[in-house]
C-alpha positions as CSV (number, residue, x, y, z in Angstrom):
1,M,4.6,-24.9,12.8
2,R,7.8,-26.7,14.0
3,V,10.3,-24.6,15.9
4,G,13.9,-25.2,16.8
5,I,15.1,-23.3,20.1
6,Y,18.4,-22.1,20.6
7,A,19.7,-20.7,23.8
8,R,23.2,-19.9,24.9
9,V,25.1,-18.5,28.0
10,S,28.8,-18.5,28.5
11,T,31.0,-18.4,31.7
12,K,31.2,-14.4,31.1
13,D,27.4,-14.0,31.4
14,K,27.3,-13.5,35.1
15,G,23.9,-14.0,36.6
16,Q,22.4,-15.5,33.5
17,D,21.4,-19.3,32.9
18,T,19.7,-21.0,29.8
19,E,16.7,-22.1,32.0
20,N,15.3,-18.6,31.9
21,Q,15.7,-18.3,28.2
22,L,14.3,-21.6,27.4
23,A,11.2,-20.9,29.7
24,Q,10.2,-18.0,28.1
25,L,10.9,-19.0,24.5
26,C,9.1,-22.3,25.3
27,E,6.0,-20.3,26.6
28,F,6.0,-17.9,23.6
29,A,6.1,-20.9,21.1
30,A,3.1,-22.5,23.0
31,K,1.2,-19.3,22.9
32,Q,1.7,-19.1,18.9
33,G,0.6,-22.9,18.8
34,W,4.1,-23.8,17.5
35,Q,5.3,-27.5,18.0
36,V,9.0,-27.3,19.5
37,H,11.0,-29.9,17.5
38,R,14.1,-29.4,19.9
39,E,16.0,-27.3,22.3
40,Y,19.6,-26.5,21.3
41,V,21.6,-25.2,24.2
42,D,25.3,-24.2,24.3
43,H,27.1,-23.1,27.5
44,E,30.1,-21.4,25.9
45,T,31.2,-18.1,24.3
46,G,29.5,-16.8,21.0
47,S,32.6,-15.5,19.6
48,T,32.9,-19.0,17.6
49,N,31.0,-21.1,15.5
50,D,32.5,-24.1,16.8
51,R,29.6,-24.7,19.4
52,A,28.3,-28.4,19.3
53,E,24.7,-27.6,19.6
54,L,25.0,-24.8,17.2
55,Q,26.3,-27.2,14.6
56,T,23.6,-29.9,15.3
57,M,20.9,-27.1,14.9
58,F,22.4,-26.4,11.4
59,R,22.5,-29.9,10.4
60,D,18.9,-30.4,11.5
61,A,17.9,-27.3,9.7
62,S,19.7,-28.4,6.6
63,Q,17.3,-31.7,6.9
64,R,14.2,-29.5,7.5
65,R,13.5,-30.9,10.8
66,F,12.0,-27.7,11.8
67,D,10.5,-24.5,10.1
68,M,11.8,-21.7,12.2
69,L,14.5,-21.1,14.6
70,L,13.5,-19.1,17.7
71,F,16.3,-17.5,19.8
72,W,16.3,-15.2,22.7
73,A,18.4,-12.4,21.1
74,L,20.8,-12.1,18.2
75,D,23.9,-12.0,20.5
76,R,22.5,-15.3,21.9
77,L,22.9,-16.9,18.6
78,S,26.4,-15.4,17.7
79,R,28.9,-12.8,18.8
80,E,31.3,-13.6,16.0
81,G,30.7,-10.2,14.2
82,V,28.1,-8.7,11.9
83,L,29.5,-10.7,8.7
84,E,29.5,-14.0,10.5
85,T,25.9,-13.5,11.9
86,L,24.6,-12.4,8.7
87,Q,26.1,-15.6,7.2
88,H,24.1,-17.6,9.8
89,L,20.9,-16.2,9.2
90,N,21.5,-16.5,5.3
91,R,22.3,-20.1,6.0
92,L,19.2,-20.7,7.8
93,T,17.2,-19.0,4.8
94,S,18.9,-21.1,2.2
95,Y,17.7,-24.2,4.0
96,G,14.2,-22.7,3.9
97,V,14.1,-22.2,7.5
98,G,12.9,-19.0,9.1
99,W,14.2,-17.3,12.2
100,R,13.0,-15.0,14.8
101,S,14.4,-13.0,17.8
102,F,12.3,-13.2,21.1
103,T,13.4,-9.8,22.5
104,E,14.0,-8.0,19.1
105,Q,10.6,-8.1,17.2
106,Y,12.2,-6.5,14.1
107,L,14.4,-9.6,13.6
108,D,11.9,-11.9,12.2
109,S,12.3,-13.5,8.7
110,T,8.4,-13.4,8.1
111,G,8.1,-9.8,9.3
112,I,7.7,-6.6,7.5
113,F,11.1,-5.3,8.4
114,R,13.2,-8.4,7.3
115,D,14.6,-6.9,4.1
116,A,15.5,-3.6,5.9
117,V,17.2,-5.5,8.7
118,I,19.0,-7.8,6.4
119,G,20.0,-4.8,4.3
120,I,21.3,-3.0,7.3
121,L,23.3,-6.2,8.4
122,A,24.5,-6.5,5.0
123,T,25.8,-2.7,4.8
124,I,27.4,-3.1,8.2
125,A,29.1,-6.3,7.3
126,K,30.3,-4.6,4.1
127,Q,31.9,-1.9,6.2
128,E,33.4,-4.7,8.6
129,R,35.2,-6.2,5.5
130,I,36.6,-2.8,4.5
131,R,37.9,-2.2,7.9
132,I,39.5,-5.4,7.9
133,S,41.2,-4.9,4.6
134,E,42.3,-1.5,5.5
135,R,43.9,-3.0,8.8
136,V,45.7,-5.6,6.7
137,R,46.9,-3.1,4.2
138,A,48.1,-0.6,6.9
139,G,50.0,-3.5,8.6
140,L,51.5,-4.5,5.4
141,D,52.7,-0.8,4.8
142,R,54.1,-0.5,8.2
143,A,56.2,-3.5,7.8
144,R,57.5,-2.2,4.4
145,S,58.5,1.2,6.0
146,R,60.4,-0.8,8.4
147,G,62.3,-2.7,5.8
148,K,60.7,-6.0,6.2
149,R,60.8,-8.2,3.2
150,L,57.1,-9.4,2.5
151,G,56.1,-12.3,0.5
152,R,57.9,-15.9,0.2
153,P,61.5,-15.7,1.6
154,Q,64.0,-15.8,-1.2
155,V,65.7,-19.1,-1.6
156,V,69.4,-18.7,-1.9
157,L,71.2,-21.9,-3.4
158,D,74.7,-22.8,-3.7
159,A,75.2,-23.2,-7.4
160,S,78.7,-24.8,-7.3
161,R,77.2,-27.7,-5.2
162,I,74.5,-28.1,-7.8
163,A,77.2,-28.2,-10.6
164,A,79.0,-30.7,-8.6
165,W,76.0,-33.0,-8.3
166,R,75.2,-32.5,-11.9
167,E,78.7,-33.8,-12.8
168,A,78.2,-36.6,-10.5
169,G,75.0,-37.7,-12.6
170,W,72.4,-36.5,-10.2
171,S,68.9,-35.7,-11.9
172,W,67.3,-32.5,-11.4
173,P,64.4,-33.9,-9.3
174,R,67.0,-35.5,-7.0
175,I,68.9,-32.2,-6.7
176,A,65.6,-30.3,-6.0
177,R,64.6,-32.8,-3.2
178,E,68.1,-32.2,-1.7
179,L,67.7,-28.6,-1.6
180,D,64.0,-28.8,-0.7
181,C,63.1,-26.4,-3.7
182,G,61.6,-26.7,-7.0
183,V,63.4,-28.2,-10.1
184,G,63.1,-24.8,-11.9
185,T,64.5,-22.9,-8.9
186,A,67.6,-25.2,-8.9
187,Y,68.0,-25.2,-12.5
188,R,67.9,-21.2,-12.6
189,A,70.4,-21.0,-9.8
190,Y,72.8,-23.5,-11.7
191,Q,72.3,-21.5,-15.0
192,S,73.0,-18.0,-13.7
193,L,76.3,-19.1,-12.3
194,S,77.5,-21.3,-15.0
195,K,76.5,-19.0,-17.7
196,I,75.6,-21.9,-19.9
197,P,72.8,-21.6,-22.4
198,E,69.6,-23.3,-21.6
199,D,69.9,-26.1,-24.2
200,A,73.6,-27.0,-23.0
201,T,72.2,-29.1,-20.2
202,N,70.7,-31.4,-22.9
203,H,74.3,-32.5,-24.0
């Protein structure tokens, strides 16, 4: 079995270093008779997936350069939230790569608790999505209650200027570019003021 080892610490993890993680992870892999393909080490926060070694690990996993990813604990792999962490695990699974936590024995893609753990994480992730949606909806409701106009700002155009440009022979695309709006928007503003029928512009 070829394993990739992932270790991470950030500047906020006082008194920790990756050497402690790596030593125990390598020792554990050796006892299992596993071959260590590579050690992936990041020294930054786990609240983002924009980590160089994490991305290298996923690239190697997609190319099946190792069969299982071994990490110290789930929060060493990611602190982005349950939804994102679940996506990381599912991404490894989609590549045909297993995963295992050294300190959390129940977090083992080959273990008897795998389906239960994934189910729990999926449920928590779903609740997280619902809470985010509710917060967004509440924010929009508060904005509306304060009289804020939501959505795209209304475009107010000077129809008399549009009429003057039309009389000067300007095309609708040229007028739209000048006003930084769509052709339809410019035409409707012109039509609403001049009260001319739609087919009158064809003459």
